[in-house]
N, C-alpha and C positions, 0 to 999 in steps of 0.2 A: 537539662540545663548544665549539669556537671560536665557532660561530654563537650558541650559548646565551649565551656570555660577551658577544659583541659586541651582542647584542640585549637585554641586561639580563634574560635568561631569559624573554623574551616568548613563547618556545615552550611555556611552562608557564602560559598565561593562566588555564586552568581552576583549577589549583592555587593560583594567586595570588588568585583571587576566592573560592575556598573557604576559604583560610587566609591572609588578608591580613597577619597578624602573623608568619607563618613566614618566616625568612630565605630569600632567593631561592636560596641554594646548597643548600637542602634540598628544593626542588621535585622534582628528579629522583628523590629517594628515595621520595616519597609518590606519584608519578605512577602506578606500576603498581597501587597499591592503589585509586586513584581510577578508573583504567581498568577494573579488575575490578568495582567497584561500578556504574559506568555500564553495563557489559555485563550485569550481573545484573538491572538494572532497565530494560534496553532504551533507555538514554539515549545520544545521540550523543557520541562523544569523537573529535574530528577531529584527526588528526596526520599528519605527512608532511614531505617536503622543503620548505625555505623557499620556493622558487619556486612549488611546487604550492599552498602555503598562500596566498601573496600573490595568485596568479592566481585561486584559488577565492574569495577575499575580494572582489577587484575584480569578478568575474563576478556575485557576489551583489549588490554595490552597484549595478551597472548594471541588473541585472534589477529591483531594487526601485525604482530611480529613473525607469525608463521607464514611460510609461502602459501600462495593460493592453491586451492584444490584443483586438480586437473579434471577437465570435463570428459 
C-alpha cells in the first residue's frame, strides 16, 4: 500500500488507462475485475513486486532498442 501511495498508484496503470476519470484510490477496487476479464479473454495482465516490474520494463526497452540479431 505504501508503494501504491508513493508511486501515485502507478501499479494500476491498466485500470488508469481503462478508466481515466476514476479516482486513483478506487483502482485497487476494480483491479480484480479487470484481471478476471483479461484472463477470460487471454489478455496479459502483468503484476508483481516493484523491482520485478522495473527490471522487466528496462529489459523490454533494451531488447527493443538494440538491433535485431542476424540469423
